[in-house]
N, CA, C, O and the ligand as a Tripos MOL2 file, in Angstrom:
@<TRIPOS>MOLECULE
protein
  297   295    75     0     0
PROTEIN
NO_CHARGES

@<TRIPOS>ATOM
      1 N          95.2310  104.4370   75.6860 N.3       1 MET1
      2 CA         94.6350  105.4580   76.6930 C.3       1 MET1
      3 C          95.4480  106.9040   76.4730 C.2       1 MET1
      4 O          96.6700  107.0550   76.4630 O.2       1 MET1
      5 N          94.4610  107.8770   76.3070 N.am      2 LYS2
      6 CA         95.1350  109.2410   76.1060 C.3       2 LYS2
      7 C          95.4280  109.7700   77.5470 C.2       2 LYS2
      8 O          94.7340  109.5850   78.5470 O.2       2 LYS2
      9 N          96.6740  110.5110   77.4420 N.am      3 CYS3
     10 CA         97.0480  111.1260   78.5710 C.3       3 CYS3
     11 C          96.1350  112.0330   79.0770 C.2       3 CYS3
     12 O          95.8440  112.9550   78.3160 O.2       3 CYS3
     13 N          95.6020  112.0110   80.1760 N.am      4 PRO4
     14 CA         94.8760  113.2480   80.7510 C.3       4 PRO4
     15 C          95.3580  114.5580   81.1550 C.2       4 PRO4
     16 O          94.6530  115.3590   81.7680 O.2       4 PRO4
     17 N          96.7040  114.8010   80.7680 N.am      5 PHE5
     18 CA         97.3320  116.0730   80.9610 C.3       5 PHE5
     19 C          97.6740  116.5520   79.6950 C.2       5 PHE5
     20 O          97.6260  117.7810   79.6430 O.2       5 PHE5
     21 N          98.0210  115.9690   78.5990 N.am      6 CYS6
     22 CA         98.4120  116.5700   77.4370 C.3       6 CYS6
     23 C          97.5800  115.9860   76.2610 C.2       6 CYS6
     24 O          97.5650  116.6050   75.1960 O.2       6 CYS6
     25 N          96.9420  114.9180   76.3880 N.am      7 GLY7
     26 CA         96.0640  114.3850   75.4160 C.3       7 GLY7
     27 C          96.8300  113.4030   74.4390 C.2       7 GLY7
     28 O          96.2320  112.8850   73.4970 O.2       7 GLY7
     29 N          98.1450  113.1650   74.6820 N.am      8 GLN8
     30 CA         98.7940  112.4120   73.5500 C.3       8 GLN8
     31 C          98.4750  110.8540   74.0040 C.2       8 GLN8
     32 O          98.0750  110.5760   75.1340 O.2       8 GLN8
     33 N          98.7220  109.8280   72.9110 N.am      9 GLU9
     34 CA         98.6040  108.6370   73.3580 C.3       9 GLU9
     35 C          99.6210  108.1000   74.2170 C.2       9 GLU9
     36 O         100.8160  108.3350   74.0370 O.2       9 GLU9
     37 N          99.1330  107.3160   75.2350 N.am     10 MET10
     38 CA        100.1930  106.6040   76.0880 C.3      10 MET10
     39 C         100.7280  105.3680   75.8200 C.2      10 MET10
     40 O         100.1190  104.6770   75.0030 O.2      10 MET10
     41 N         101.7630  104.9160   76.3400 N.am     11 THR11
     42 CA        102.4050  103.5200   76.1720 C.3      11 THR11
     43 C         102.1080  102.6020   77.1190 C.2      11 THR11
     44 O         102.4860  102.7690   78.2790 O.2      11 THR11
     45 N         101.4210  101.5600   76.7500 N.am     12 LEU12
     46 CA        101.0270  100.3970   77.7720 C.3      12 LEU12
     47 C         102.3450   99.6630   78.2050 C.2      12 LEU12
     48 O         103.1210   99.2060   77.3650 O.2      12 LEU12
     49 N         102.5540   99.5740   79.5160 N.am     13 GLY13
     50 CA        103.6460   98.6280   79.9540 C.3      13 GLY13
     51 C         103.2810   98.2200   81.2420 C.2      13 GLY13
     52 O         102.1040   98.2130   81.6010 O.2      13 GLY13
     53 N         104.3050   97.8430   82.0340 N.am     14 TYR14
     54 CA        104.1000   97.2650   83.4600 C.3      14 TYR14
     55 C         104.9680   97.9670   84.4580 C.2      14 TYR14
     56 O         106.0440   98.4970   84.1820 O.2      14 TYR14
     57 N         104.3500   97.9220   85.7710 N.am     15 ILE15
     58 CA        105.0230   98.0210   86.9450 C.3      15 ILE15
     59 C         105.1390   96.9710   87.7360 C.2      15 ILE15
     60 O         104.0850   96.3750   87.9600 O.2      15 ILE15
     61 N         106.3410   96.4630   88.3490 N.am     16 GLN16
     62 CA        106.4550   95.3170   89.0700 C.3      16 GLN16
     63 C         107.1610   95.4490   90.1040 C.2      16 GLN16
     64 O         108.2080   96.0920   90.0390 O.2      16 GLN16
     65 N         106.7400   94.8720   91.2720 N.am     17 CYS17
     66 CA        107.6210   94.8070   92.4080 C.3      17 CYS17
     67 C         107.6450   93.4640   93.0410 C.2      17 CYS17
     68 O         106.6420   92.7970   92.7860 O.2      17 CYS17
     69 N         108.5500   92.8820   93.8160 N.am     18 ARG18
     70 CA        108.6810   91.4450   94.2790 C.3      18 ARG18
     71 C         107.6490   91.3670   95.3330 C.2      18 ARG18
     72 O         107.0030   90.3240   95.4350 O.2      18 ARG18
     73 N         107.4110   92.4220   96.1760 N.am     19 ASP19
     74 CA        106.6600   92.3760   97.3430 C.3      19 ASP19
     75 C         105.2050   92.7190   97.1650 C.2      19 ASP19
     76 O         104.4920   92.8870   98.1540 O.2      19 ASP19
     77 N         104.6890   92.8400   95.8010 N.am     20 GLY20
     78 CA        103.2750   93.2410   95.8610 C.3      20 GLY20
     79 C         103.1960   94.7430   95.4920 C.2      20 GLY20
     80 O         104.0770   95.5540   95.7760 O.2      20 GLY20
     81 N         101.9110   95.0670   94.7510 N.am     21 LEU21
     82 CA        101.7430   96.4410   94.4400 C.3      21 LEU21
     83 C         100.4770   96.8670   95.2280 C.2      21 LEU21
     84 O          99.4400   96.2630   94.9570 O.2      21 LEU21
     85 N         100.4440   97.8230   96.1580 N.am     22 PHE22
     86 CA         99.5920   98.5280   96.9080 C.3      22 PHE22
     87 C          99.5830  100.0240   97.0990 C.2      22 PHE22
     88 O         100.6380  100.6360   97.2690 O.2      22 PHE22
     89 N          98.6090  100.5190   97.0780 N.am     23 TRP23
     90 CA         98.4130  102.1360   97.3830 C.3      23 TRP23
     91 C          97.9670  102.0460   98.8390 C.2      23 TRP23
     92 O          97.1290  101.2500   99.2640 O.2      23 TRP23
     93 N          98.6000  102.9170   99.5210 N.am     24 THR24
     94 CA         98.0810  103.0670  100.9870 C.3      24 THR24
     95 C          98.1740  104.4200  101.2140 C.2      24 THR24
     96 O          99.0280  105.0970  100.6410 O.2      24 THR24
     97 N          97.1750  105.0080  102.1990 N.am     25 PRO25
     98 CA         97.1930  106.3630  102.4850 C.3      25 PRO25
     99 C          98.2650  106.8940  103.2740 C.2      25 PRO25
    100 O          98.5480  108.0910  103.3300 O.2      25 PRO25
    101 N          98.8960  105.9010  103.9260 N.am     26 LYS26
    102 CA        100.1240  106.3790  104.6100 C.3      26 LYS26
    103 C         101.3110  105.8280  104.4170 C.2      26 LYS26
    104 O         101.2550  104.6110  104.2410 O.2      26 LYS26
    105 N         102.4160  106.3230  104.3890 N.am     27 LYS27
    106 CA        103.8000  105.6180  104.2880 C.3      27 LYS27
    107 C         103.9200  104.6700  105.1460 C.2      27 LYS27
    108 O         103.6770  104.8520  106.3390 O.2      27 LYS27
    109 N         104.3810  103.3260  104.5690 N.am     28 GLN28
    110 CA        104.7040  102.3040  105.6510 C.3      28 GLN28
    111 C         106.1530  102.4340  105.9580 C.2      28 GLN28
    112 O         106.9570  102.9510  105.1810 O.2      28 GLN28
    113 N         106.4650  101.9240  107.1690 N.am     29 LEU29
    114 CA        107.8380  101.9540  107.5350 C.3      29 LEU29
    115 C         108.7540  101.0120  106.8660 C.2      29 LEU29
    116 O         109.9410  101.2460  106.6370 O.2      29 LEU29
    117 N         108.1250   99.9380  106.5700 N.am     30 VAL30
    118 CA        108.6700   98.9080  105.5740 C.3      30 VAL30
    119 C         107.9440   98.6340  104.4430 C.2      30 VAL30
    120 O         106.8920   98.0090  104.5750 O.2      30 VAL30
    121 N         108.3230   98.9980  103.3120 N.am     31 ALA31
    122 CA        107.5950   99.0060  101.9140 C.3      31 ALA31
    123 C         107.1350   97.6060  101.7450 C.2      31 ALA31
    124 O         106.1100   97.4190  101.0900 O.2      31 ALA31
    125 N         107.7400   96.6530  102.2320 N.am     32 ALA32
    126 CA        107.4400   95.2800  101.8860 C.3      32 ALA32
    127 C         105.9670   95.0620  102.7600 C.2      32 ALA32
    128 O         105.1810   94.1710  102.4380 O.2      32 ALA32
    129 N         105.7610   95.8020  103.6700 N.am     33 LEU33
    130 CA        104.4990   95.3310  104.5160 C.3      33 LEU33
    131 C         103.2660   96.2420  104.2090 C.2      33 LEU33
    132 O         102.3250   96.2950  105.0000 O.2      33 LEU33
    133 N         103.2900   96.9550  103.0460 N.am     34 SER34
    134 CA        102.2190   97.5760  102.3800 C.3      34 SER34
    135 C         101.1040   96.8100  102.3740 C.2      34 SER34
    136 O         100.0270   97.3810  102.5450 O.2      34 SER34
    137 N         101.1390   95.3610  102.1760 N.am     35 CYS35
    138 CA        100.0670   94.5350  101.8240 C.3      35 CYS35
    139 C          99.3180   94.4420  103.1970 C.2      35 CYS35
    140 O          98.2340   93.8600  103.1440 O.2      35 CYS35
    141 N          99.7290   94.9340  104.4550 N.am     36 PHE36
    142 CA         98.7890   94.8450  105.5990 C.3      36 PHE36
    143 C          98.4710   96.3170  105.9250 C.2      36 PHE36
    144 O          97.9050   96.5680  106.9900 O.2      36 PHE36
    145 N          98.7970   97.2960  105.0800 N.am     37 GLY37
    146 CA         98.2240   98.5440  105.3460 C.3      37 GLY37
    147 C          96.8970   98.9220  105.4870 C.2      37 GLY37
    148 O          96.1460   98.5390  104.5900 O.2      37 GLY37
    149 N          96.3890   99.6220  106.4470 N.am     38 LYS38
    150 CA         95.0500   99.9970  106.6080 C.3      38 LYS38
    151 C          94.3710  100.6760  105.3970 C.2      38 LYS38
    152 O          94.9940  101.6840  105.0610 O.2      38 LYS38
    153 N          93.4470  100.4630  104.7570 N.am     39 ASN39
    154 CA         92.7710  100.9640  103.6210 C.3      39 ASN39
    155 C          93.5040  100.7420  102.3720 C.2      39 ASN39
    156 O          93.2370  101.4410  101.3950 O.2      39 ASN39
    157 N          94.4370   99.7970  102.3120 N.am     40 ARG40
    158 CA         95.1730   99.5330  101.0710 C.3      40 ARG40
    159 C          94.3460   99.2420  100.0250 C.2      40 ARG40
    160 O          93.2790   98.6610  100.2250 O.2      40 ARG40
    161 N          94.7570   99.6240   98.7590 N.am     41 ILE41
    162 CA         94.2950   99.2420   97.5840 C.3      41 ILE41
    163 C          95.1240   98.4350   96.6700 C.2      41 ILE41
    164 O          96.1670   98.9500   96.2680 O.2      41 ILE41
    165 N          94.8530   97.3940   96.3320 N.am     42 ARG42
    166 CA         95.7500   96.3020   95.4830 C.3      42 ARG42
    167 C          95.7160   96.9830   94.1750 C.2      42 ARG42
    168 O          94.6270   97.1930   93.6410 O.2      42 ARG42
    169 N          96.8610   97.3580   93.5950 N.am     43 LEU43
    170 CA         96.9530   97.8070   92.0450 C.3      43 LEU43
    171 C          97.3060   96.6240   91.1120 C.2      43 LEU43
    172 O          97.1980   96.8000   89.8980 O.2      43 LEU43
    173 N          97.6660   95.5890   91.5300 N.am     44 ALA44
    174 CA         98.0430   94.4680   90.4500 C.3      44 ALA44
    175 C          96.5910   93.9720   89.7480 C.2      44 ALA44
    176 O          95.4980   93.8530   90.3010 O.2      44 ALA44
    177 N          96.9430   93.7310   88.3840 N.am     45 ASN45
    178 CA         95.7480   93.4250   87.6940 C.3      45 ASN45
    179 C          95.7530   91.7500   87.7450 C.2      45 ASN45
    180 O          96.7650   91.0640   87.6070 O.2      45 ASN45
    181 N          94.4650   91.2690   87.9640 N.am     46 SER46
    182 CA         94.2760   89.8070   88.2540 C.3      46 SER46
    183 C          94.5410   89.0040   87.0540 C.2      46 SER46
    184 O          94.8170   87.8090   87.1550 O.2      46 SER46
    185 N          94.4680   89.6400   85.8550 N.am     47 ALA47
    186 CA         94.9270   88.9900   84.6950 C.3      47 ALA47
    187 C          96.1740   88.7710   84.3950 C.2      47 ALA47
    188 O          96.4970   87.9830   83.5060 O.2      47 ALA47
    189 N          97.0910   89.5010   85.1650 N.am     48 SER48
    190 CA         98.4100   89.3340   85.1140 C.3      48 SER48
    191 C          98.8830   87.9540   85.7270 C.2      48 SER48
    192 O          99.9990   87.5050   85.4680 O.2      48 SER48
    193 N          98.0670   87.3630   86.4750 N.am     49 ASN49
    194 CA         98.3400   86.2500   87.1340 C.3      49 ASN49
    195 C          99.3020   86.2640   88.1560 C.2      49 ASN49
    196 O          99.9300   85.2740   88.5300 O.2      49 ASN49
    197 N          99.4140   87.4760   88.6320 N.am     50 SER50
    198 CA        100.5790   87.7640   89.7450 C.3      50 SER50
    199 C         100.0540   88.9830   90.5740 C.2      50 SER50
    200 O          99.3980   89.9240   90.1290 O.2      50 SER50
    201 N         100.4690   88.7880   91.8760 N.am     51 PHE51
    202 CA        100.0330   90.0680   92.7680 C.3      51 PHE51
    203 C         100.8650   91.1240   92.7620 C.2      51 PHE51
    204 O         100.6130   92.1640   93.3700 O.2      51 PHE51
    205 N         102.0350   90.9070   91.9930 N.am     52 ASN52
    206 CA        103.1760   92.0110   91.8960 C.3      52 ASN52
    207 C         103.3230   92.5870   90.6730 C.2      52 ASN52
    208 O         104.4120   93.1150   90.4500 O.2      52 ASN52
    209 N         102.1220   92.6230   89.4580 N.am     53 THR53
    210 CA        102.4570   93.1930   88.3670 C.3      53 THR53
    211 C         101.1700   93.9070   88.0280 C.2      53 THR53
    212 O         100.0610   93.3740   88.0680 O.2      53 THR53
    213 N         101.4050   95.1160   87.7010 N.am     54 ALA54
    214 CA        100.2600   96.1060   87.3080 C.3      54 ALA54
    215 C         100.4360   96.6500   85.8470 C.2      54 ALA54
    216 O         101.5370   96.9880   85.4110 O.2      54 ALA54
    217 N          99.3150   96.7090   85.1460 N.am     55 CYS55
    218 CA         99.4430   97.2670   83.8560 C.3      55 CYS55
    219 C          99.4490   98.7840   83.9600 C.2      55 CYS55
    220 O          98.6240   99.3280   84.6950 O.2      55 CYS55
    221 N         100.2700   99.4480   83.3160 N.am     56 ALA56
    222 CA        100.4090  100.9680   83.5570 C.3      56 ALA56
    223 C         100.5820  101.7380   82.1980 C.2      56 ALA56
    224 O         101.2320  101.1940   81.3050 O.2      56 ALA56
    225 N         100.1180  102.7800   82.0320 N.am     57 PHE57
    226 CA        100.3250  103.7340   80.7040 C.3      57 PHE57
    227 C         101.3040  104.8220   81.1260 C.2      57 PHE57
    228 O         101.2490  105.3360   82.2430 O.2      57 PHE57
    229 N         102.1230  105.1280   80.2810 N.am     58 HIS58
    230 CA        103.3780  105.8670   80.3940 C.3      58 HIS58
    231 C         103.1080  107.0440   79.3650 C.2      58 HIS58
    232 O         102.6680  106.7210   78.2620 O.2      58 HIS58
    233 N         103.3360  108.3750   79.6360 N.am     59 CYS59
    234 CA        103.3520  109.6160   78.9470 C.3      59 CYS59
    235 C         104.9260  109.9630   78.8770 C.2      59 CYS59
    236 O         105.5580  110.1230   79.9210 O.2      59 CYS59
    237 N         105.3990  110.0480   77.8940 N.am     60 ASP60
    238 CA        106.9420  110.4090   77.8890 C.3      60 ASP60
    239 C         107.0920  111.9990   77.8650 C.2      60 ASP60
    240 O         108.0790  112.5890   78.3040 O.2      60 ASP60
    241 N         106.0650  112.5630   77.3360 N.am     61 ALA61
    242 CA        105.9930  114.2320   77.1720 C.3      61 ALA61
    243 C         105.7960  114.5720   78.6360 C.2      61 ALA61
    244 O         106.6080  115.4080   79.0350 O.2      61 ALA61
    245 N         104.9870  114.1700   79.4800 N.am     62 CYS62
    246 CA        104.5560  114.6610   80.7770 C.3      62 CYS62
    247 C         105.4110  113.8510   81.7910 C.2      62 CYS62
    248 O         105.4980  114.2840   82.9400 O.2      62 CYS62
    249 N         105.9970  112.7940   81.4680 N.am     63 ARG63
    250 CA        106.6450  111.9560   82.4200 C.3      63 ARG63
    251 C         105.8120  111.6180   83.6750 C.2      63 ARG63
    252 O         106.1680  111.7910   84.8410 O.2      63 ARG63
    253 N         104.4800  111.0350   83.1780 N.am     64 LYS64
    254 CA        103.4960  110.5970   84.2040 C.3      64 LYS64
    255 C         103.3240  109.0710   83.8410 C.2      64 LYS64
    256 O         103.6860  108.5550   82.7840 O.2      64 LYS64
    257 N         102.7540  108.4860   84.8250 N.am     65 VAL65
    258 CA        102.5830  106.8070   84.6850 C.3      65 VAL65
    259 C         101.0760  107.1300   85.4450 C.2      65 VAL65
    260 O         100.9210  107.8990   86.3940 O.2      65 VAL65
    261 N         100.0640  106.3640   84.7940 N.am     66 VAL66
    262 CA         98.7730  105.9930   84.9960 C.3      66 VAL66
    263 C          98.4280  104.6340   85.2460 C.2      66 VAL66
    264 O          98.5500  103.7980   84.3510 O.2      66 VAL66
    265 N          97.9320  104.2810   86.5870 N.am     67 ILE67
    266 CA         97.6610  102.8080   86.8660 C.3      67 ILE67
    267 C          96.1180  102.7180   86.7510 C.2      67 ILE67
    268 O          95.5000  103.3390   87.6160 O.2      67 ILE67
    269 N          95.4650  102.1100   85.9130 N.am     68 ASP68
    270 CA         94.1370  101.7850   85.8660 C.3      68 ASP68
    271 C          93.6360  100.4850   86.5630 C.2      68 ASP68
    272 O          93.0290   99.6390   85.9060 O.2      68 ASP68
    273 N          93.8840  100.3250   87.8690 N.am     69 TYR69
    274 CA         93.8380   98.9450   88.5160 C.3      69 TYR69
    275 C          92.2920   98.4810   88.5540 C.2      69 TYR69
    276 O          91.9700   97.4750   89.1850 O.2      69 TYR69
    277 N          91.3170   99.2890   87.8240 N.am     70 GLY70
    278 CA         90.0050   98.6580   88.0320 C.3      70 GLY70
    279 C          89.6630   97.9440   86.6040 C.2      70 GLY70
    280 O          88.5440   97.5260   86.3080 O.2      70 GLY70
    281 N          90.7680   97.8780   85.8060 N.am     71 VAL71
    282 CA         90.3080   97.3900   84.4020 C.3      71 VAL71
    283 C          91.5560   96.4340   84.0990 C.2      71 VAL71
    284 O          92.6920   96.5670   84.5550 O.2      71 VAL71
    285 N          91.0790   95.4020   83.1950 N.am     72 GLU72
    286 CA         91.9170   94.2040   82.9040 C.3      72 GLU72
    287 C          92.4860   94.5930   81.6780 C.2      72 GLU72
    288 O          91.8180   95.4330   81.0740 O.2      72 GLU72
    289 N          93.6080   94.1980   81.0920 N.am     73 TYR73
    290 CA         94.2570   94.5040   79.8560 C.3      73 TYR73
    291 C          95.1770   93.3160   79.7060 C.2      73 TYR73
    292 O          95.9100   92.7910   80.5440 O.2      73 TYR73
    293 N          94.9210   92.9570   78.1790 N.am     74 PRO74
    294 CA         95.6170   91.7350   77.7820 C.3      74 PRO74
    295 C          97.2030   91.5240   78.2720 C.2      74 PRO74
    296 O          97.8170   90.5060   77.9540 O.2      74 PRO74
    297 ZN        101.1000  113.6690   78.5040 Zn       75 ZN75
@<TRIPOS>BOND
     1     1     2 1
     2     2     3 1
     3     3     4 2
     4     3     5 am
     5     5     6 1
     6     6     7 1
     7     7     8 2
     8     7     9 am
     9     9    10 1
    10    10    11 1
    11    11    12 2
    12    11    13 am
    13    13    14 1
    14    14    15 1
    15    15    16 2
    16    15    17 am
    17    17    18 1
    18    18    19 1
    19    19    20 2
    20    19    21 am
    21    21    22 1
    22    22    23 1
    23    23    24 2
    24    23    25 am
    25    25    26 1
    26    26    27 1
    27    27    28 2
    28    27    29 am
    29    29    30 1
    30    30    31 1
    31    31    32 2
    32    31    33 am
    33    33    34 1
    34    34    35 1
    35    35    36 2
    36    35    37 am
    37    37    38 1
    38    38    39 1
    39    39    40 2
    40    39    41 am
    41    41    42 1
    42    42    43 1
    43    43    44 2
    44    43    45 am
    45    45    46 1
    46    46    47 1
    47    47    48 2
    48    47    49 am
    49    49    50 1
    50    50    51 1
    51    51    52 2
    52    51    53 am
    53    53    54 1
    54    54    55 1
    55    55    56 2
    56    55    57 am
    57    57    58 1
    58    58    59 1
    59    59    60 2
    60    59    61 am
    61    61    62 1
    62    62    63 1
    63    63    64 2
    64    63    65 am
    65    65    66 1
    66    66    67 1
    67    67    68 2
    68    67    69 am
    69    69    70 1
    70    70    71 1
    71    71    72 2
    72    71    73 am
    73    73    74 1
    74    74    75 1
    75    75    76 2
    76    75    77 am
    77    77    78 1
    78    78    79 1
    79    79    80 2
    80    79    81 am
    81    81    82 1
    82    82    83 1
    83    83    84 2
    84    83    85 am
    85    85    86 1
    86    86    87 1
    87    87    88 2
    88    87    89 am
    89    89    90 1
    90    90    91 1
    91    91    92 2
    92    91    93 am
    93    93    94 1
    94    94    95 1
    95    95    96 2
    96    95    97 am
    97    97    98 1
    98    98    99 1
    99    99   100 2
   100    99   101 am
   101   101   102 1
   102   102   103 1
   103   103   104 2
   104   103   105 am
   105   105   106 1
   106   106   107 1
   107   107   108 2
   108   107   109 am
   109   109   110 1
   110   110   111 1
   111   111   112 2
   112   111   113 am
   113   113   114 1
   114   114   115 1
   115   115   116 2
   116   115   117 am
   117   117   118 1
   118   118   119 1
   119   119   120 2
   120   119   121 am
   121   121   122 1
   122   122   123 1
   123   123   124 2
   124   123   125 am
   125   125   126 1
   126   126   127 1
   127   127   128 2
   128   127   129 am
   129   129   130 1
   130   130   131 1
   131   131   132 2
   132   131   133 am
   133   133   134 1
   134   134   135 1
   135   135   136 2
   136   135   137 am
   137   137   138 1
   138   138   139 1
   139   139   140 2
   140   139   141 am
   141   141   142 1
   142   142   143 1
   143   143   144 2
   144   143   145 am
   145   145   146 1
   146   146   147 1
   147   147   148 2
   148   147   149 am
   149   149   150 1
   150   150   151 1
   151   151   152 2
   152   151   153 am
   153   153   154 1
   154   154   155 1
   155   155   156 2
   156   155   157 am
   157   157   158 1
   158   158   159 1
   159   159   160 2
   160   159   161 am
   161   161   162 1
   162   162   163 1
   163   163   164 2
   164   163   165 am
   165   165   166 1
   166   166   167 1
   167   167   168 2
   168   167   169 am
   169   169   170 1
   170   170   171 1
   171   171   172 2
   172   171   173 am
   173   173   174 1
   174   174   175 1
   175   175   176 2
   176   175   177 am
   177   177   178 1
   178   178   179 1
   179   179   180 2
   180   179   181 am
   181   181   182 1
   182   182   183 1
   183   183   184 2
   184   183   185 am
   185   185   186 1
   186   186   187 1
   187   187   188 2
   188   187   189 am
   189   189   190 1
   190   190   191 1
   191   191   192 2
   192   191   193 am
   193   193   194 1
   194   194   195 1
   195   195   196 2
   196   195   197 am
   197   197   198 1
   198   198   199 1
   199   199   200 2
   200   199   201 am
   201   201   202 1
   202   202   203 1
   203   203   204 2
   204   203   205 am
   205   205   206 1
   206   206   207 1
   207   207   208 2
   208   207   209 am
   209   209   210 1
   210   210   211 1
   211   211   212 2
   212   211   213 am
   213   213   214 1
   214   214   215 1
   215   215   216 2
   216   215   217 am
   217   217   218 1
   218   218   219 1
   219   219   220 2
   220   219   221 am
   221   221   222 1
   222   222   223 1
   223   223   224 2
   224   223   225 am
   225   225   226 1
   226   226   227 1
   227   227   228 2
   228   227   229 am
   229   229   230 1
   230   230   231 1
   231   231   232 2
   232   231   233 am
   233   233   234 1
   234   234   235 1
   235   235   236 2
   236   235   237 am
   237   237   238 1
   238   238   239 1
   239   239   240 2
   240   239   241 am
   241   241   242 1
   242   242   243 1
   243   243   244 2
   244   243   245 am
   245   245   246 1
   246   246   247 1
   247   247   248 2
   248   247   249 am
   249   249   250 1
   250   250   251 1
   251   251   252 2
   252   251   253 am
   253   253   254 1
   254   254   255 1
   255   255   256 2
   256   255   257 am
   257   257   258 1
   258   258   259 1
   259   259   260 2
   260   259   261 am
   261   261   262 1
   262   262   263 1
   263   263   264 2
   264   263   265 am
   265   265   266 1
   266   266   267 1
   267   267   268 2
   268   267   269 am
   269   269   270 1
   270   270   271 1
   271   271   272 2
   272   271   273 am
   273   273   274 1
   274   274   275 1
   275   275   276 2
   276   275   277 am
   277   277   278 1
   278   278   279 1
   279   279   280 2
   280   279   281 am
   281   281   282 1
   282   282   283 1
   283   283   284 2
   284   283   285 am
   285   285   286 1
   286   286   287 1
   287   287   288 2
   288   287   289 am
   289   289   290 1
   290   290   291 1
   291   291   292 2
   292   291   293 am
   293   293   294 1
   294   294   295 1
   295   295   296 2
@<TRIPOS>SUBSTRUCTURE
     1 MET1         2 RESIDUE 1 A MET
     2 LYS2         6 RESIDUE 1 A LYS
     3 CYS3        10 RESIDUE 1 A CYS
     4 PRO4        14 RESIDUE 1 A PRO
     5 PHE5        18 RESIDUE 1 A PHE
     6 CYS6        22 RESIDUE 1 A CYS
     7 GLY7        26 RESIDUE 1 A GLY
     8 GLN8        30 RESIDUE 1 A GLN
     9 GLU9        34 RESIDUE 1 A GLU
    10 MET10       38 RESIDUE 1 A MET
    11 THR11       42 RESIDUE 1 A THR
    12 LEU12       46 RESIDUE 1 A LEU
    13 GLY13       50 RESIDUE 1 A GLY
    14 TYR14       54 RESIDUE 1 A TYR
    15 ILE15       58 RESIDUE 1 A ILE
    16 GLN16       62 RESIDUE 1 A GLN
    17 CYS17       66 RESIDUE 1 A CYS
    18 ARG18       70 RESIDUE 1 A ARG
    19 ASP19       74 RESIDUE 1 A ASP
    20 GLY20       78 RESIDUE 1 A GLY
    21 LEU21       82 RESIDUE 1 A LEU
    22 PHE22       86 RESIDUE 1 A PHE
    23 TRP23       90 RESIDUE 1 A TRP
    24 THR24       94 RESIDUE 1 A THR
    25 PRO25       98 RESIDUE 1 A PRO
    26 LYS26      102 RESIDUE 1 A LYS
    27 LYS27      106 RESIDUE 1 A LYS
    28 GLN28      110 RESIDUE 1 A GLN
    29 LEU29      114 RESIDUE 1 A LEU
    30 VAL30      118 RESIDUE 1 A VAL
    31 ALA31      122 RESIDUE 1 A ALA
    32 ALA32      126 RESIDUE 1 A ALA
    33 LEU33      130 RESIDUE 1 A LEU
    34 SER34      134 RESIDUE 1 A SER
    35 CYS35      138 RESIDUE 1 A CYS
    36 PHE36      142 RESIDUE 1 A PHE
    37 GLY37      146 RESIDUE 1 A GLY
    38 LYS38      150 RESIDUE 1 A LYS
    39 ASN39      154 RESIDUE 1 A ASN
    40 ARG40      158 RESIDUE 1 A ARG
    41 ILE41      162 RESIDUE 1 A ILE
    42 ARG42      166 RESIDUE 1 A ARG
    43 LEU43      170 RESIDUE 1 A LEU
    44 ALA44      174 RESIDUE 1 A ALA
    45 ASN45      178 RESIDUE 1 A ASN
    46 SER46      182 RESIDUE 1 A SER
    47 ALA47      186 RESIDUE 1 A ALA
    48 SER48      190 RESIDUE 1 A SER
    49 ASN49      194 RESIDUE 1 A ASN
    50 SER50      198 RESIDUE 1 A SER
    51 PHE51      202 RESIDUE 1 A PHE
    52 ASN52      206 RESIDUE 1 A ASN
    53 THR53      210 RESIDUE 1 A THR
    54 ALA54      214 RESIDUE 1 A ALA
    55 CYS55      218 RESIDUE 1 A CYS
    56 ALA56      222 RESIDUE 1 A ALA
    57 PHE57      226 RESIDUE 1 A PHE
    58 HIS58      230 RESIDUE 1 A HIS
    59 CYS59      234 RESIDUE 1 A CYS
    60 ASP60      238 RESIDUE 1 A ASP
    61 ALA61      242 RESIDUE 1 A ALA
    62 CYS62      246 RESIDUE 1 A CYS
    63 ARG63      250 RESIDUE 1 A ARG
    64 LYS64      254 RESIDUE 1 A LYS
    65 VAL65      258 RESIDUE 1 A VAL
    66 VAL66      262 RESIDUE 1 A VAL
    67 ILE67      266 RESIDUE 1 A ILE
    68 ASP68      270 RESIDUE 1 A ASP
    69 TYR69      274 RESIDUE 1 A TYR
    70 GLY70      278 RESIDUE 1 A GLY
    71 VAL71      282 RESIDUE 1 A VAL
    72 GLU72      286 RESIDUE 1 A GLU
    73 TYR73      290 RESIDUE 1 A TYR
    74 PRO74      294 RESIDUE 1 A PRO
    75 ZN75       297 GROUP 0 **** ****
């Protein structure tokens, strides 16, 4: 994936959290309870066979990480 900010090739890697990976519109009082947040979005890739791992692209130059949660990566 090309970095949407600088156009350089990004490095594919992983973001992992013991309690699952979710985006929520509001900060949860206890991060581990994000799986119950209203309007939450599950970020983990189903191909990873785990609810707590998301494939993510990193740009070292911009210090940005992009999680493309709608796409499966090997
Ligand atoms: Zn970049």
